[in-house]
Biopython code that builds the backbone (N, CA, C, O; Angstrom):
import numpy as np
from Bio.PDB.StructureBuilder import StructureBuilder

atoms = [
    (1, "UNK", "N", (-0.246, -35.743, -4.372)),
    (1, "UNK", "CA", (-0.171, -35.867, -2.817)),
    (1, "UNK", "C", (1.589, -35.490, -2.479)),
    (1, "UNK", "O", (2.375, -35.462, -3.426)),
    (2, "UNK", "N", (2.007, -35.250, -1.225)),
    (2, "UNK", "CA", (3.254, -34.599, -0.904)),
    (2, "UNK", "C", (3.513, -35.951, -0.165)),
    (2, "UNK", "O", (3.016, -36.759, 0.619)),
    (3, "UNK", "N", (5.027, -35.568, -1.206)),
    (3, "UNK", "CA", (5.826, -36.645, 0.004)),
    (3, "UNK", "C", (7.066, -35.506, 0.613)),
    (3, "UNK", "O", (7.539, -34.453, 0.184)),
    (4, "UNK", "N", (7.271, -36.300, 1.763)),
    (4, "UNK", "CA", (8.689, -35.479, 1.989)),
    (4, "UNK", "C", (7.901, -34.087, 3.770)),
    (4, "UNK", "O", (7.099, -34.409, 4.647)),
    (5, "UNK", "N", (8.557, -32.831, 3.588)),
    (5, "UNK", "CA", (8.093, -32.089, 4.425)),
    (5, "UNK", "C", (7.516, -31.273, 3.370)),
    (5, "UNK", "O", (8.173, -30.811, 2.437)),
    (6, "UNK", "N", (5.914, -31.064, 3.595)),
    (6, "UNK", "CA", (5.201, -30.531, 3.054)),
    (6, "UNK", "C", (5.272, -29.003, 3.330)),
    (6, "UNK", "O", (5.590, -28.247, 2.412)),
    (7, "UNK", "N", (5.015, -28.579, 4.437)),
    (7, "UNK", "CA", (4.771, -27.525, 5.283)),
    (7, "UNK", "C", (5.531, -26.083, 5.140)),
    (7, "UNK", "O", (5.183, -24.949, 5.466)),
    (8, "UNK", "N", (6.610, -26.552, 4.572)),
    (8, "UNK", "CA", (7.697, -25.074, 3.987)),
    (8, "UNK", "C", (7.292, -24.627, 2.616)),
    (8, "UNK", "O", (7.728, -23.566, 2.169)),
    (9, "UNK", "N", (6.430, -25.434, 1.888)),
    (9, "UNK", "CA", (6.167, -25.751, 0.726)),
    (9, "UNK", "C", (5.686, -24.034, 0.684)),
    (9, "UNK", "O", (5.488, -23.452, 1.750)),
    (10, "UNK", "N", (5.525, -23.312, -0.651)),
    (10, "UNK", "CA", (4.755, -22.060, -0.565)),
    (10, "UNK", "C", (3.577, -21.823, -0.864)),
    (10, "UNK", "O", (3.338, -22.082, -2.043)),
    (11, "UNK", "N", (2.348, -21.259, -0.027)),
    (11, "UNK", "CA", (2.090, -21.201, -0.463)),
    (11, "UNK", "C", (0.749, -21.939, 0.733)),
    (11, "UNK", "O", (-0.469, -21.801, 0.616)),
    (12, "UNK", "N", (1.282, -22.484, 1.506)),
    (12, "UNK", "CA", (0.540, -23.262, 2.404)),
    (12, "UNK", "C", (0.941, -22.330, 3.880)),
    (12, "UNK", "O", (1.501, -21.234, 3.883)),
    (13, "UNK", "N", (0.413, -23.222, 5.268)),
    (13, "UNK", "CA", (-0.614, -22.376, 6.760)),
    (13, "UNK", "C", (1.405, -21.967, 6.778)),
    (13, "UNK", "O", (1.518, -20.764, 7.012)),
    (14, "UNK", "N", (2.446, -22.462, 6.648)),
    (14, "UNK", "CA", (3.439, -21.860, 6.969)),
    (14, "UNK", "C", (3.784, -20.299, 6.478)),
    (14, "UNK", "O", (4.417, -19.441, 7.094)),
    (15, "UNK", "N", (3.286, -20.236, 5.436)),
    (15, "UNK", "CA", (3.923, -19.230, 4.828)),
    (15, "UNK", "C", (2.473, -17.642, 4.710)),
    (15, "UNK", "O", (2.484, -16.696, 3.923)),
    (16, "UNK", "N", (1.668, -17.890, 5.573)),
    (16, "UNK", "CA", (0.956, -17.709, 5.646)),
    (16, "UNK", "C", (0.538, -16.184, 6.710)),
    (16, "UNK", "O", (0.010, -15.163, 6.269)),
    (17, "UNK", "N", (0.884, -16.385, 7.919)),
    (17, "UNK", "CA", (1.695, -15.331, 8.886)),
    (17, "UNK", "C", (2.113, -13.992, 8.657)),
    (17, "UNK", "O", (1.773, -12.880, 9.062)),
    (18, "UNK", "N", (3.505, -14.755, 7.373)),
    (18, "UNK", "CA", (5.057, -13.383, 7.250)),
    (18, "UNK", "C", (4.040, -12.978, 6.173)),
    (18, "UNK", "O", (3.737, -11.792, 6.302)),
    (19, "UNK", "N", (3.264, -13.736, 4.900)),
    (19, "UNK", "CA", (2.560, -12.976, 4.158)),
    (19, "UNK", "C", (0.766, -11.916, 4.936)),
    (19, "UNK", "O", (0.116, -11.230, 4.147)),
    (20, "UNK", "N", (0.491, -11.987, 5.880)),
    (20, "UNK", "CA", (-0.579, -11.643, 6.048)),
    (20, "UNK", "C", (0.543, -10.345, 6.279)),
    (20, "UNK", "O", (0.879, -9.510, 5.438)),
    (21, "UNK", "N", (0.863, -10.430, 7.273)),
    (21, "UNK", "CA", (2.359, -9.351, 8.349)),
    (21, "UNK", "C", (2.500, -8.401, 6.678)),
    (21, "UNK", "O", (2.249, -7.197, 6.621)),
    (22, "UNK", "N", (2.720, -8.817, 6.056)),
    (22, "UNK", "CA", (3.544, -8.135, 4.326)),
    (22, "UNK", "C", (2.682, -7.054, 4.150)),
    (22, "UNK", "O", (2.918, -5.883, 3.849)),
    (23, "UNK", "N", (1.343, -7.816, 4.458)),
    (23, "UNK", "CA", (0.101, -7.413, 4.047)),
    (23, "UNK", "C", (-0.076, -5.480, 4.164)),
    (23, "UNK", "O", (-0.208, -4.411, 3.567)),
    (24, "UNK", "N", (0.076, -6.292, 5.621)),
    (24, "UNK", "CA", (-0.288, -5.005, 6.817)),
    (24, "UNK", "C", (0.396, -4.085, 6.484)),
    (24, "UNK", "O", (-0.065, -2.967, 6.253)),
    (25, "UNK", "N", (2.125, -4.517, 6.364)),
    (25, "UNK", "CA", (3.332, -3.804, 6.446)),
    (25, "UNK", "C", (2.971, -2.828, 4.681)),
    (25, "UNK", "O", (3.423, -1.685, 4.743)),
    (26, "UNK", "N", (2.429, -3.083, 3.592)),
    (26, "UNK", "CA", (2.365, -2.706, 2.670)),
    (26, "UNK", "C", (0.940, -1.886, 2.075)),
    (26, "UNK", "O", (0.785, -1.240, 1.039)),
    (27, "UNK", "N", (-0.185, -2.263, 3.393)),
    (27, "UNK", "CA", (-1.481, -0.884, 3.891)),
    (27, "UNK", "C", (-0.573, 0.063, 4.284)),
    (27, "UNK", "O", (-0.219, 0.661, 3.268)),
    (28, "UNK", "N", (0.095, 0.585, 5.454)),
    (28, "UNK", "CA", (0.546, 1.801, 6.048)),
    (28, "UNK", "C", (1.329, 2.001, 4.976)),
    (28, "UNK", "O", (1.060, 2.964, 4.258)),
    (29, "UNK", "N", (2.663, 0.984, 4.580)),
    (29, "UNK", "CA", (3.049, 1.988, 3.897)),
    (29, "UNK", "C", (2.668, 2.865, 2.575)),
    (29, "UNK", "O", (3.391, 3.642, 1.951)),
    (30, "UNK", "N", (1.147, 2.458, 2.313)),
    (30, "UNK", "CA", (0.117, 3.234, 1.496)),
    (30, "UNK", "C", (-0.283, 4.149, 1.951)),
    (30, "UNK", "O", (-0.275, 5.285, 1.478)),
    (31, "UNK", "N", (-0.668, 3.812, 2.877)),
    (31, "UNK", "CA", (-1.444, 4.812, 3.165)),
    (31, "UNK", "C", (-0.545, 6.108, 3.893)),
    (31, "UNK", "O", (-1.043, 7.216, 3.694)),
    (32, "UNK", "N", (0.528, 6.084, 4.585)),
    (32, "UNK", "CA", (1.369, 7.329, 4.988)),
    (32, "UNK", "C", (2.103, 7.573, 3.770)),
    (32, "UNK", "O", (2.861, 8.543, 3.739)),
    (33, "UNK", "N", (1.966, 6.728, 2.634)),
    (33, "UNK", "CA", (2.376, 7.766, 1.431)),
    (33, "UNK", "C", (1.343, 8.798, 0.789)),
    (33, "UNK", "O", (1.617, 9.858, 0.225)),
    (34, "UNK", "N", (-0.102, 8.144, 1.045)),
    (34, "UNK", "CA", (-1.193, 8.746, 0.614)),
    (34, "UNK", "C", (-1.692, 10.423, 1.297)),
    (34, "UNK", "O", (-2.177, 11.457, 0.837)),
    (35, "UNK", "N", (-1.110, 9.787, 2.982)),
    (35, "UNK", "CA", (-0.863, 11.240, 3.153)),
    (35, "UNK", "C", (-0.699, 11.882, 3.611)),
    (35, "UNK", "O", (-1.152, 12.605, 4.498)),
    (36, "UNK", "N", (0.769, 11.581, 2.494)),
    (36, "UNK", "CA", (1.797, 12.820, 2.756)),
    (36, "UNK", "C", (1.512, 13.100, 0.963)),
    (36, "UNK", "O", (1.199, 14.273, 0.757)),
    (37, "UNK", "N", (1.551, 12.510, 0.093)),
    (37, "UNK", "CA", (1.135, 13.265, -1.823)),
    (37, "UNK", "C", (-0.703, 13.958, -1.600)),
    (37, "UNK", "O", (-1.264, 14.734, -2.374)),
    (38, "UNK", "N", (-1.108, 13.540, -0.702)),
    (38, "UNK", "CA", (-2.169, 14.899, -1.079)),
    (38, "UNK", "C", (-2.645, 15.448, -0.951)),
    (38, "UNK", "O", (-3.830, 15.712, -1.151)),
    (39, "UNK", "N", (-1.409, 16.062, -0.328)),
    (39, "UNK", "CA", (-0.725, 17.596, -0.414)),
    (39, "UNK", "C", (-0.488, 18.059, -2.571)),
    (39, "UNK", "O", (-0.361, 19.203, -3.009)),
    (40, "UNK", "N", (-0.497, 17.260, -3.097)),
    (40, "UNK", "CA", (0.193, 17.810, -4.730)),
    (40, "UNK", "C", (-1.099, 18.376, -5.216)),
    (40, "UNK", "O", (-1.978, 17.535, -5.405)),
    (41, "UNK", "N", (-1.317, 19.270, -5.391)),
    (41, "UNK", "CA", (-2.518, 20.038, -5.989)),
    (41, "UNK", "C", (-2.699, 19.617, -7.172)),
    (41, "UNK", "O", (-3.788, 19.994, -7.605)),
    (42, "UNK", "N", (-1.937, 18.815, -8.105)),
    (42, "UNK", "CA", (-2.578, 18.051, -9.270)),
    (42, "UNK", "C", (-3.045, 16.728, -9.108)),
    (42, "UNK", "O", (-2.069, 15.988, -8.986)),
    (43, "UNK", "N", (-4.296, 15.999, -9.044)),
    (43, "UNK", "CA", (-4.434, 14.553, -8.687)),
    (43, "UNK", "C", (-3.928, 14.076, -9.607)),
    (43, "UNK", "O", (-3.063, 13.393, -9.058)),
    (44, "UNK", "N", (-3.822, 13.926, -10.608)),
    (44, "UNK", "CA", (-3.290, 12.519, -11.564)),
    (44, "UNK", "C", (-1.723, 12.860, -11.259)),
    (44, "UNK", "O", (-1.014, 11.883, -11.498)),
    (45, "UNK", "N", (-1.132, 13.796, -10.874)),
    (45, "UNK", "CA", (-0.008, 14.078, -10.207)),
    (45, "UNK", "C", (0.941, 13.379, -9.346)),
    (45, "UNK", "O", (2.077, 12.907, -9.302)),
    (46, "UNK", "N", (-1.094, 13.729, -8.094)),
    (46, "UNK", "CA", (-0.319, 12.586, -7.286)),
    (46, "UNK", "C", (-0.697, 11.228, -7.502)),
    (46, "UNK", "O", (-0.104, 10.204, -7.165)),
    (47, "UNK", "N", (-1.760, 11.371, -8.107)),
    (47, "UNK", "CA", (-1.113, 9.650, -8.405)),
    (47, "UNK", "C", (-0.292, 8.722, -8.339)),
    (47, "UNK", "O", (-0.116, 7.621, -7.818)),
    (48, "UNK", "N", (0.118, 9.375, -8.935)),
    (48, "UNK", "CA", (0.951, 9.210, -10.685)),
    (48, "UNK", "C", (2.588, 8.722, -9.109)),
    (48, "UNK", "O", (3.327, 7.771, -8.851)),
    (49, "UNK", "N", (2.358, 9.863, -8.663)),
    (49, "UNK", "CA", (4.201, 9.791, -8.099)),
    (49, "UNK", "C", (3.517, 9.211, -6.783)),
    (49, "UNK", "O", (4.561, 8.871, -6.227)),
    (50, "UNK", "N", (2.622, 8.891, -5.979)),
    (50, "UNK", "CA", (1.828, 7.934, -4.413)),
    (50, "UNK", "C", (2.213, 6.746, -5.262)),
    (50, "UNK", "O", (3.276, 6.249, -4.892)),
    (51, "UNK", "N", (1.793, 6.304, -6.029)),
    (51, "UNK", "CA", (1.890, 5.151, -6.995)),
    (51, "UNK", "C", (3.247, 4.598, -6.436)),
    (51, "UNK", "O", (3.456, 3.917, -5.432)),
    (52, "UNK", "N", (4.281, 5.193, -7.573)),
    (52, "UNK", "CA", (5.300, 5.015, -7.492)),
    (52, "UNK", "C", (6.591, 4.822, -6.753)),
    (52, "UNK", "O", (7.459, 3.956, -6.644)),
    (53, "UNK", "N", (6.202, 6.578, -6.083)),
    (53, "UNK", "CA", (7.243, 6.491, -4.743)),
    (53, "UNK", "C", (6.398, 4.613, -3.611)),
    (53, "UNK", "O", (6.935, 3.544, -3.900)),
    (54, "UNK", "N", (5.498, 4.599, -2.783)),
    (54, "UNK", "CA", (4.948, 3.688, -2.882)),
    (54, "UNK", "C", (5.741, 2.537, -2.671)),
    (54, "UNK", "O", (6.735, 2.214, -2.021)),
    (55, "UNK", "N", (4.772, 1.939, -3.621)),
    (55, "UNK", "CA", (6.410, 0.690, -4.725)),
    (55, "UNK", "C", (6.977, 0.491, -4.671)),
    (55, "UNK", "O", (7.384, -0.657, -4.489)),
    (56, "UNK", "N", (7.808, 1.938, -4.839)),
    (56, "UNK", "CA", (10.143, 1.905, -4.295)),
    (56, "UNK", "C", (9.484, 1.502, -3.389)),
    (56, "UNK", "O", (9.027, 0.399, -3.690)),
    (57, "UNK", "N", (9.075, 1.935, -2.050)),
    (57, "UNK", "CA", (9.287, 2.195, -0.562)),
    (57, "UNK", "C", (8.974, 0.383, -0.306)),
    (57, "UNK", "O", (9.666, -0.288, 0.460)),
    (58, "UNK", "N", (7.793, -0.190, -1.126)),
    (58, "UNK", "CA", (7.762, -1.789, -0.766)),
    (58, "UNK", "C", (8.360, -2.426, -0.708)),
    (58, "UNK", "O", (8.639, -3.346, 0.061)),
    (59, "UNK", "N", (8.795, -1.906, -1.838)),
    (59, "UNK", "CA", (9.906, -2.990, -2.872)),
    (59, "UNK", "C", (11.165, -3.162, -2.334)),
    (59, "UNK", "O", (11.896, -3.898, -2.998)),
    (60, "UNK", "N", (11.753, -2.573, -1.054)),
    (60, "UNK", "CA", (12.783, -2.619, -0.734)),
    (60, "UNK", "C", (13.043, -3.063, 0.478)),
    (60, "UNK", "O", (14.160, -3.239, 0.966)),
    (61, "UNK", "N", (11.715, -3.298, 1.107)),
    (61, "UNK", "CA", (11.431, -4.055, 2.110)),
    (61, "UNK", "C", (11.872, -5.406, 1.761)),
    (61, "UNK", "O", (12.143, -6.291, 2.573)),
    (62, "UNK", "N", (11.925, -5.498, 0.408)),
    (62, "UNK", "CA", (12.637, -7.330, 0.076)),
    (62, "UNK", "C", (11.269, -8.489, 0.775)),
    (62, "UNK", "O", (11.276, -9.697, 1.014)),
    (63, "UNK", "N", (10.711, -7.926, 0.854)),
    (63, "UNK", "CA", (9.172, -9.157, 1.140)),
    (63, "UNK", "C", (8.198, -9.596, -0.250)),
    (63, "UNK", "O", (8.268, -8.615, -0.990)),
    (64, "UNK", "N", (7.719, -10.177, -0.613)),
    (64, "UNK", "CA", (6.520, -10.798, -1.296)),
    (64, "UNK", "C", (5.848, -9.237, -2.892)),
    (64, "UNK", "O", (5.718, -8.019, -3.020)),
    (65, "UNK", "N", (5.749, -9.942, -3.314)),
    (65, "UNK", "CA", (5.114, -9.446, -4.502)),
    (65, "UNK", "C", (3.719, -8.435, -4.240)),
    (65, "UNK", "O", (3.167, -7.694, -5.054)),
    (66, "UNK", "N", (3.352, -8.710, -2.713)),
    (66, "UNK", "CA", (1.636, -8.965, -1.937)),
    (66, "UNK", "C", (1.925, -6.827, -1.760)),
    (66, "UNK", "O", (1.186, -5.931, -2.169)),
    (67, "UNK", "N", (3.460, -6.710, -0.899)),
    (67, "UNK", "CA", (3.336, -5.649, -0.442)),
    (67, "UNK", "C", (3.705, -4.543, -1.389)),
    (67, "UNK", "O", (3.533, -3.360, -1.096)),
    (68, "UNK", "N", (4.094, -4.849, -2.256)),
    (68, "UNK", "CA", (3.768, -2.802, -3.088)),
    (68, "UNK", "C", (2.937, -3.149, -4.222)),
    (68, "UNK", "O", (3.029, -2.506, -5.267)),
    (69, "UNK", "N", (2.216, -4.016, -4.108)),
    (69, "UNK", "CA", (0.939, -4.521, -4.910)),
    (69, "UNK", "C", (0.040, -3.363, -3.447)),
    (69, "UNK", "O", (-0.371, -2.203, -3.485)),
    (70, "UNK", "N", (0.054, -4.210, -2.545)),
    (70, "UNK", "CA", (-0.608, -3.010, -1.593)),
    (70, "UNK", "C", (-0.633, -1.751, -1.079)),
    (70, "UNK", "O", (-1.396, -0.985, -0.490)),
    (71, "UNK", "N", (0.730, -1.824, -1.612)),
    (71, "UNK", "CA", (1.030, -0.545, -1.419)),
    (71, "UNK", "C", (1.045, 0.337, -2.005)),
    (71, "UNK", "O", (1.607, 1.409, -1.779)),
    (72, "UNK", "N", (0.278, -0.060, -3.053)),
    (72, "UNK", "CA", (0.345, 0.629, -4.715)),
    (72, "UNK", "C", (-1.870, 1.357, -4.451)),
    (72, "UNK", "O", (-2.557, 2.335, -4.746)),
    (73, "UNK", "N", (-1.997, 0.102, -3.785)),
    (73, "UNK", "CA", (-3.342, 0.263, -3.848)),
    (73, "UNK", "C", (-4.562, 1.141, -3.302)),
    (73, "UNK", "O", (-5.664, 1.570, -3.645)),
    (74, "UNK", "N", (-3.102, 1.129, -1.570)),
    (74, "UNK", "CA", (-3.956, 2.039, -0.440)),
    (74, "UNK", "C", (-3.753, 3.218, -1.415)),
    (74, "UNK", "O", (-4.792, 3.645, -1.918)),
    (75, "UNK", "N", (-2.638, 3.800, -1.759)),
    (75, "UNK", "CA", (-2.710, 5.112, -2.259)),
    (75, "UNK", "C", (-3.299, 5.884, -3.318)),
    (75, "UNK", "O", (-3.112, 7.070, -3.589)),
    (76, "UNK", "N", (-4.290, 4.747, -4.066)),
    (76, "UNK", "CA", (-5.463, 4.990, -4.869)),
    (76, "UNK", "C", (-6.323, 5.599, -4.457)),
    (76, "UNK", "O", (-6.814, 6.692, -4.740)),
    (77, "UNK", "N", (-6.625, 4.419, -3.342)),
    (77, "UNK", "CA", (-8.091, 4.847, -1.983)),
    (77, "UNK", "C", (-7.183, 5.715, -1.255)),
    (77, "UNK", "O", (-7.916, 5.618, -0.271)),
    (78, "UNK", "N", (-6.605, 6.189, -0.998)),
    (78, "UNK", "CA", (-6.438, 7.176, -0.022)),
    (78, "UNK", "C", (-6.550, 8.599, -0.508)),
    (78, "UNK", "O", (-6.716, 9.649, 0.112)),
    (79, "UNK", "N", (-6.440, 8.394, -1.526)),
    (79, "UNK", "CA", (-6.575, 9.679, -2.834)),
    (79, "UNK", "C", (-7.855, 9.789, -3.448)),
    (79, "UNK", "O", (-8.315, 10.897, -3.721)),
    (80, "UNK", "N", (-8.522, 8.642, -3.710)),
    (80, "UNK", "CA", (-10.163, 9.038, -4.351)),
    (80, "UNK", "C", (-10.686, 8.490, -3.060)),
    (80, "UNK", "O", (-11.377, 9.498, -3.210)),
    (81, "UNK", "N", (-10.930, 8.118, -2.333)),
    (81, "UNK", "CA", (-11.873, 7.938, -1.047)),
    (81, "UNK", "C", (-11.651, 8.901, 0.392)),
    (81, "UNK", "O", (-12.349, 8.743, 1.394)),
    (82, "UNK", "N", (-10.634, 9.836, 0.293)),
    (82, "UNK", "CA", (-10.322, 10.146, 1.433)),
    (82, "UNK", "C", (-9.178, 9.407, 2.311)),
    (82, "UNK", "O", (-8.918, 8.210, 2.192)),
    (83, "UNK", "N", (-8.514, 10.312, 3.233)),
    (83, "UNK", "CA", (-7.820, 9.165, 4.176)),
    (83, "UNK", "C", (-9.017, 8.814, 5.329)),
    (83, "UNK", "O", (-8.801, 7.829, 6.035)),
    (84, "UNK", "N", (-10.427, 9.674, 5.578)),
    (84, "UNK", "CA", (-10.611, 9.413, 6.645)),
    (84, "UNK", "C", (-11.225, 7.895, 6.680)),
    (84, "UNK", "O", (-11.179, 7.189, 7.687)),
    (85, "UNK", "N", (-11.745, 7.538, 5.561)),
    (85, "UNK", "CA", (-12.693, 6.552, 4.867)),
    (85, "UNK", "C", (-11.596, 5.276, 4.573)),
    (85, "UNK", "O", (-11.645, 4.135, 5.033)),
    (86, "UNK", "N", (-10.706, 5.799, 3.754)),
    (86, "UNK", "CA", (-9.425, 5.045, 3.245)),
    (86, "UNK", "C", (-8.346, 4.640, 4.439)),
    (86, "UNK", "O", (-7.750, 3.566, 4.363)),
    (87, "UNK", "N", (-8.165, 5.381, 5.339)),
    (87, "UNK", "CA", (-7.212, 4.947, 5.727)),
    (87, "UNK", "C", (-7.061, 4.284, 7.518)),
    (87, "UNK", "O", (-6.257, 3.587, 8.137)),
    (88, "UNK", "N", (-8.257, 4.944, 7.782)),
    (88, "UNK", "CA", (-8.035, 3.966, 9.220)),
    (88, "UNK", "C", (-8.754, 2.869, 9.081)),
    (88, "UNK", "O", (-8.213, 1.874, 9.563)),
    (89, "UNK", "N", (-10.005, 2.664, 8.486)),
    (89, "UNK", "CA", (-11.006, 2.160, 7.820)),
    (89, "UNK", "C", (-10.291, 0.225, 8.163)),
    (89, "UNK", "O", (-10.446, -0.594, 9.068)),
    (90, "UNK", "N", (-9.539, 0.257, 6.888)),
    (90, "UNK", "CA", (-8.411, -0.459, 5.795)),
    (90, "UNK", "C", (-7.748, -0.417, 6.560)),
    (90, "UNK", "O", (-7.936, -1.546, 7.013)),
    (91, "UNK", "N", (-6.892, 0.078, 7.282)),
    (91, "UNK", "CA", (-5.940, -0.597, 8.568)),
    (91, "UNK", "C", (-6.642, -1.695, 9.346)),
    (91, "UNK", "O", (-6.488, -2.917, 9.340)),
    (92, "UNK", "N", (-7.214, -1.136, 9.814)),
    (92, "UNK", "CA", (-7.932, -1.754, 10.829)),
    (92, "UNK", "C", (-8.621, -2.956, 10.737)),
    (92, "UNK", "O", (-8.901, -3.695, 11.681)),
    (93, "UNK", "N", (-9.021, -3.212, 8.941)),
    (93, "UNK", "CA", (-10.130, -4.470, 8.576)),
    (93, "UNK", "C", (-8.249, -5.801, 8.362)),
    (93, "UNK", "O", (-8.026, -6.900, 8.871)),
    (94, "UNK", "N", (-7.241, -4.808, 7.279)),
    (94, "UNK", "CA", (-6.230, -5.141, 7.830)),
    (94, "UNK", "C", (-5.980, -5.911, 8.331)),
    (94, "UNK", "O", (-5.685, -7.099, 8.195)),
    (95, "UNK", "N", (-6.123, -5.050, 9.152)),
    (95, "UNK", "CA", (-4.491, -5.771, 11.206)),
    (95, "UNK", "C", (-5.945, -6.709, 11.240)),
    (95, "UNK", "O", (-5.669, -7.651, 10.498)),
    (96, "UNK", "N", (-7.099, -6.877, 11.646)),
    (96, "UNK", "CA", (-7.231, -7.729, 11.961)),
    (96, "UNK", "C", (-7.303, -8.678, 11.432)),
    (96, "UNK", "O", (-7.262, -9.674, 12.153)),
    (97, "UNK", "N", (-7.459, -8.918, 9.775)),
    (97, "UNK", "CA", (-7.552, -10.500, 9.028)),
    (97, "UNK", "C", (-6.585, -11.250, 9.409)),
    (97, "UNK", "O", (-6.791, -12.376, 9.863)),
    (98, "UNK", "N", (-4.962, -10.544, 9.232)),
    (98, "UNK", "CA", (-4.077, -10.874, 9.406)),
    (98, "UNK", "C", (-3.871, -10.699, 11.259)),
    (98, "UNK", "O", (-2.713, -10.394, 11.542)),
    (99, "UNK", "N", (-4.380, -10.780, 11.925)),
    (99, "UNK", "CA", (-4.384, -11.771, 12.914)),
    (99, "UNK", "C", (-4.889, -12.731, 12.973)),
    (99, "UNK", "O", (-4.599, -13.801, 13.506)),
    (100, "UNK", "N", (-5.985, -12.266, 12.209)),
    (100, "UNK", "CA", (-6.958, -14.346, 12.083)),
    (100, "UNK", "C", (-6.879, -15.219, 11.185)),
    (100, "UNK", "O", (-7.488, -16.243, 10.871)),
    (101, "UNK", "N", (-5.756, -14.453, 10.714)),
    (101, "UNK", "CA", (-4.696, -15.910, 9.432)),
    (101, "UNK", "C", (-3.478, -15.925, 9.950)),
    (101, "UNK", "O", (-2.696, -16.712, 9.418)),
    (102, "UNK", "N", (-2.892, -14.967, 11.271)),
    (102, "UNK", "CA", (-1.456, -15.778, 11.398)),
    (102, "UNK", "C", (-1.737, -16.187, 12.737)),
    (102, "UNK", "O", (-0.901, -15.685, 13.489)),
    (103, "UNK", "N", (-2.992, -17.250, 13.655)),
    (103, "UNK", "CA", (-3.078, -17.698, 15.095)),
    (103, "UNK", "C", (-3.061, -18.726, 14.788)),
    (103, "UNK", "O", (-3.767, -18.885, 13.792)),
    (104, "UNK", "N", (-2.753, -19.312, 15.012)),
    (104, "UNK", "CA", (-2.784, -20.963, 14.646)),
    (104, "UNK", "C", (-4.129, -21.820, 14.806)),
    (104, "UNK", "O", (-5.174, -21.414, 15.316)),
    (105, "UNK", "N", (-3.899, -23.027, 14.291)),
    (105, "UNK", "CA", (-5.741, -22.987, 14.106)),
    (105, "UNK", "C", (-5.768, -24.464, 15.424)),
    (105, "UNK", "O", (-6.840, -24.956, 15.778)),
]
sb = StructureBuilder()
sb.init_structure("model")
sb.init_model(0)
sb.init_chain("A")
sb.init_seg("    ")
for serial, (resi, resn, name, xyz) in enumerate(atoms, 1):
    if name == "N":
        sb.init_residue(resn, " ", resi, " ")
    sb.init_atom(name, np.array(xyz, "f"), 0.0, 1.0, " ", f" {name:<3s}", serial, name[0])
structure = sb.get_structure()
């Protein structure tokens, strides 16, 4: 049972728009780093350095842990599936999801 101001607790609808747009920022960071890092000829070195760099950049934003996690996953998807499949499609999907999640009900 909630007593007092329950709308400001973590995990409620108060934090969902911020988390949703943080997810978009993480995915965008990962896609951007993945696009740049794919020119490294060694795929294992590209994956390792890409995940590290994207998570480092995303951590510097100071948002929740979802941002660097999504940045790292997005780099892996771009490098394994290709930028055409994982880049544009994933960005559109995440943006639509964030917009729907952030809209008032």
